[in-house]
C-alpha positions, 0 to 999 in steps of 0.5 A: 281592058280590065287587068287584075294584077296579083302580087304578094306585097308593095315593092319599090320596083313594082309600084311605079309600074302599076302607077304608070299602067293606071295612067294608060287610057286603054288599060284599067288595073287593080292590084290584089296584094296577097300577103295581107295588109300587115305586109306594108310594114314587114319584118325582113329576116335577112336585114334583121329589121322592119322595112318601111320604104320611104317612097310612095307605094300605094298611091296612083293606082287601085289596089285591094288587100287580100286576107292571108290565112297562112299560119306562117305568112310570107313570101319565103315558102309555098304555104306562106300565101293562102287566100281563100277569098282571092278568086272571089275578089278577082271575079267580083271585079270582072277583069278581062285578064290577069297578070300574076307575079310569081307562081310559087305560092298556094293562092297564086297557083290556085288562081292561075289554074282557076282562070286558065281557059276562062280569061288570058293568064299572063305571068311575070317572074325572073327565075333563071337556070344559073343554079340548075343542077343535073340530078334526080331532083332537077328532073322531077322539078323540070316535069313539075315546072312544065306542068305549071307553065302549061297553065300560063298563056303568056309570060313577060321575061325580064332578060335573056337568062329569064327567057332561057328559063321560060323556054326550057320549061315549055313556053314557046317563042310566041308566048314570050315578050320582053319587058325589061327589069327596071328601076326608077332611072330618073331618080337615081340620075338626079345630081346628088353630088353635094350629099355624095361628097358629104358622105365621103367627108364623113367617112374620111375618104379624100375626093381624089381617092377611089371608093368601091361600094357594096349595097345589099343584104349581108348574106351568104348568097351575095358573098360580101366576104369574097369582096372584102378578101379581094380588096384586102389582097390588093392592099391599095392605099388610095382605095376604099371599100364601103359596105351598106346594109345589114344581115346575118353576116354583119358581125363576121364581116365587121370582125374581118375588117376590124383592123383595116382602116380603108373599109367602112360600114353603114346600116341599111339605107332607105330608098331616098338615100341610096342615089347619093350613096351610089354617086359617092362611089367610083365602082359598084360590086355585086359578088353574089354566088347564089343560089337565087341572085336572079337579077340584081336590081342594085346593078341597075341602080348603080348604072343609072347613077353613072357608075361602072359595075363588077359582078360575078357570072351568077348575077342574073343581069350580067348577060344583059347589062354588064359588057366587059370593058364597056360598062364594067367587068364580070368575074368567075363566081367564088374565084378569089383570084379572078375578082381580085385581078378584075378589081385591081385592073379597074382601080388602077384606071380612074379615068377608065372608071369614069368612061365605063360609068358614062357607058353604064348610064347610057346602057341602062337608059334602055331598061326603064319602067316606060319600056316595061309598061309599054311591052305589057300593055301592048301585048295585053291589048293586042290579045284582047282585040282578037 
């Protein structure tokens, strides 16, 4: 079975999947990166810097760069990925099926349409209905998306919100398979206690006091301002807040927290450092308001590190991963009273946080790269055998 995979650029959450798939005896894969070779070291406008991941993204599987002729290359708009040679490159490799990550790019949609009814076309995306509004534009979008998904033979959904999205736009139950959104659970579970304690000592946080963590881009979508407001409202002397990342809101966030001694900031930290940072905290919070927080893989990372989570109801993964009172809590989006109340309850029970963290780690074990790969390869091989 030869499977061509089309995706924009190397991503730390996808490369391990491709490496695992390449090791399957009944599947031969080749990944076609459509952003172009320069994407390996790309400028991230949200972080405000070049991002060069410090984990291996291009080893253990076959891949090919595809020339991108867009005048404004990138994954932020439809015409950011234009590949005149993509279809020819895929055809030369002669796959039995294609798997496309994301359709909303010129070259990806063109490729999907070209191979429709020639070989099976599989799709993976993580869109949800959490931000859908009832207006005329939404009606037009629904008509268009139903047309798009008629080009797809089968889709792999990452969670329940994503499944609901696919079904709304025309895919049937027998066209859908669950392949969980995942991170490298083992890497985040490795004991990094010594490094975590050193970080707390560097920041001046006593070992017996509680630390809340936010890690991600400092952008409106993720609502870090709301978390700072909630933390300040509690005025808990024995609790601390650490925000890790960079972005457009950085100056305003630091100005807001300037006179508050229990709030700390760290610049963007690469993948190798993140497990220790998660393990240094007692609670992880993702207060996103969207639009576009389709999943929130930082939640997976925190849970794999053995930490409970507090998230808004606009975070895509909350339906699947955050069980109130078991793995964490969910608050109403942009509701300062609700996040403050939930945060206060969690921080008043240190022993309870540890129990929630154990539950979170057990829960996220079900969401692994192994299970994702097994679901994809099983379905593809089953259809190719017909």
